[in-house]
C-alpha positions in Angstrom: 0.0 0.0 0.0 2.8 2.4 1.0 4.6 1.6 -2.3 1.4 2.4 -4.2 1.0 5.7 -2.5 4.6 6.6 -3.3 4.0 5.7 -6.9 0.9 8.0 -7.1 2.9 10.8 -5.5 5.7 10.3 -8.0 3.3 10.2 -10.9 1.5 13.3 -9.7 4.8 15.1 -9.4 5.8 14.0 -12.9 2.5 15.2 -14.4 2.8 18.5 -12.7 6.4 19.0 -14.0 5.2 17.9 -17.5 2.4 20.5 -17.4 4.7 23.3 -16.6 7.1 22.2 -19.3 4.2 22.3 -21.8 3.3 25.8 -20.5 6.9 26.9 -21.1 6.9 25.6 -24.6 3.5 27.2 -25.4 4.5 30.6 -24.1 7.8 30.4 -25.9 6.1 29.7 -29.2 3.5 32.4 -28.6 6.3 35.0 -27.8 8.3 34.0 -30.9 5.3 34.6 -33.1 4.4 38.2 -34.0 1.0 38.8 -32.7 -1.2 41.9 -32.9 -3.1 43.3 -29.9 -6.0 41.2 -28.8 -9.3 42.0 -30.3 -12.6 41.9 -28.3 -13.2 38.2 -29.0 -9.8 37.2 -27.7 -10.2 39.5 -24.8 -13.5 37.9 -23.8 -12.1 34.5 -24.3 -9.3 35.2 -21.9 -11.7 36.6 -19.3 -13.4 33.2 -19.3 -10.0 31.4 -19.0 -8.9 33.7 -16.1 -12.2 33.1 -14.3 -11.7 29.4 -14.5 -8.1 29.6 -13.3 -9.1 31.8 -10.3 -12.1 29.5 -9.4 -9.7 26.6 -9.4 -7.2 28.6 -7.2 -4.6 28.3 -9.9 -3.0 31.6 -9.0 0.4 30.0 -9.9 -0.8 29.7 -13.5 -2.1 33.2 -13.6 1.2 34.5 -12.3 3.1 32.4 -14.8 1.3 33.7 -17.9 1.3 37.3 -16.4 5.1 37.2 -16.2 5.7 35.5 -19.6 3.0 37.0 -21.9 2.9 40.7 -22.7 -0.7 40.6 -23.8 -1.8 39.2 -20.4 0.0 42.1 -18.6 -1.7 44.5 -21.0 -5.0 42.8 -20.2 -4.5 43.5 -16.5 -3.5 47.1 -17.1 -6.6 48.0 -19.1 -9.2 49.8 -16.9 -12.1 48.1 -18.8 -10.9 44.7 -17.6 -10.3 45.6 -14.0 -13.9 45.0 -12.9 -14.0 41.6 -14.5 -10.8 40.6 -12.6 -12.2 42.0 -9.3 -15.5 40.1 -9.8 -13.7 36.8 -10.2 -11.6 37.5 -7.1 -14.4 38.7 -4.8 -16.7 35.9 -6.0 -14.2 33.3 -4.9 -14.2 31.7 -1.4 -10.4 32.1 -1.4 -10.6 35.7 -2.5 -8.7 37.0 0.5 -5.8 34.6 -0.1 -5.8 35.5 -3.8 -5.5 39.2 -2.9 -2.6 38.4 -0.5 -0.9 36.3 -3.2 -1.3 39.0 -5.7 0.2 41.5 -3.2 3.1 39.3 -2.3 4.1 38.7 -5.9 5.9 41.8 -7.1 4.8 41.7 -10.8 1.1 42.0 -9.8 1.7 44.5 -7.0 1.6 47.4 -9.4 -1.9 46.3 -10.5 -3.0 45.9 -6.9 -2.0 49.4 -5.9 -3.5 51.0 -9.1 -6.4 53.4 -8.6 -8.8 51.4 -10.7 -8.8 48.5 -8.2 -9.4 50.7 -5.2 -12.4 52.6 -6.7 -14.0 49.4 -8.0 -13.7 47.8 -4.6 -15.3 50.9 -3.1 -18.2 50.6 -5.6 -18.7 47.0 -4.6 -18.3 47.9 -0.9 -15.7 45.2 -0.4 -14.7 46.4 3.1 -12.6 43.3 3.9 -10.4 43.6 0.8 -10.2 47.4 1.1 -9.1 47.3 4.7 -6.3 44.8 3.9 -5.1 47.1 1.1 -5.3 50.3 3.0 -3.4 48.8 6.0 -0.7 47.5 3.7 -0.5 50.6 1.5 -1.7 53.6 3.5 -0.9 56.0 0.7 -3.9 54.6 -1.2 -6.1 56.7 1.0 -5.0 59.6 -1.1 -5.7 58.1 -4.5 -7.9 60.3 -6.7 -10.7 59.2 -9.1 -11.5 61.0 -12.4 -13.3 63.8 -10.5 -10.6 64.4 -8.0 -12.3 62.4 -5.2 -10.2 60.5 -2.7 -11.7 57.3 -1.4 -13.5 59.2 1.4 -15.1 61.6 -0.9 -15.8 58.9 -3.4 -17.7 56.8 -0.9 -19.8 59.8 0.1 -20.6 61.0 -3.4 -20.6 58.0 -5.7 -21.6 55.0 -3.5 -25.0 54.2 -2.1 -26.2 52.1 0.8 -24.6 51.4 4.1 -21.2 53.1 4.2 -20.6 54.4 7.7 -18.1 51.7 8.5 -16.1 52.7 5.4 -16.2 56.4 6.5 -15.1 55.6 10.0 -12.3 53.4 8.8 -11.0 55.9 6.3 -10.9 58.7 8.9 -8.8 56.5 11.1 -6.5 56.1 8.1 -6.0 59.9 8.2 -8.0 60.7 5.1 -7.7 64.4 4.1 -11.0 65.9 5.4 -10.1 69.2 3.8 -9.7 67.9 0.3 -11.7 69.7 -2.4 -12.4 67.7 -5.6 -12.5 69.1 -9.1 -16.1 70.2 -8.6 -15.4 72.2 -5.5 -16.9 69.7 -3.1 -15.4 68.7 0.2 -16.1 66.0 2.8 -18.2 68.2 5.2 -20.3 69.5 2.3 -20.7 66.0 0.9 -21.8 64.4 4.2 -24.6 67.0 4.5 -26.1 66.2 1.1 -29.7 64.9 1.1 -28.6 61.6 -0.3 -26.4 61.1 2.7 -29.0 61.8 5.4 -29.0 58.2 6.6 -25.2 58.1 6.6 -25.1 61.3 8.5 -27.5 59.9 11.1 -25.3 56.8 11.7 -22.3 59.0 12.1 -24.0 61.6 14.3 -22.0 62.7 17.4 -18.8 60.9 16.3 -15.6 62.8 16.5 -12.3 62.5 14.6 -8.9 63.9 15.3 -7.5 66.2 12.6 -4.5 68.5 12.7 -4.1 68.1 16.5 -7.6 69.3 17.3 -10.9 67.6 17.6 -13.4 68.4 14.9 -17.1 67.6 15.5 -17.5 64.8 12.9 -21.2 65.5 12.4 -23.4 68.5 13.4 -26.8 67.9 14.9 -29.2 66.3 12.4 -31.8 69.1 12.7 -29.3 71.5 11.2 -28.9 69.5 8.0 
């Protein structure tokens, strides 16, 4: 029985090595062939392949093709594909581990800290993933979207639903409460908008520390 188990293990190792050798050959052939940029059909096909790899927790394969194929790196760097990648990751039970692996592997770290990912995660209200990223890379709290909103302003102006935990967390991360976006809006103005009445109520009477003085986080509701 022991000998049989050892044989299975050896065969499994052999198959795994053979698979990687085949991957190497395929990528070498692909790179040696002049290929144009992917069209929409190829792009969509790769989205499906990427989804299957992530669902099977084959981050090793994702990292391999990312490192070896220019078109895959280009795919990750295109804003239009970012939401698809995020949907695959956040829809996976091992999503947290996938994010950690992507962060730990230097080639994908640039994609992880790009502004596209942060604002898509904010739209999806993925607090667990965002907290991990902000704690690892505190400078992300100052990233700006296309309207000059940092994550705090973005969550107040562009995201709906329950958000008070996001706001509380971002203030502890020293978000800039005085930031003014390209439309002349700031946090204290945004928090008093009609659309944020419920958010304001949840945050009422909380205080934050800013510039070595306490600022009343929210004024009395009746003044809104």
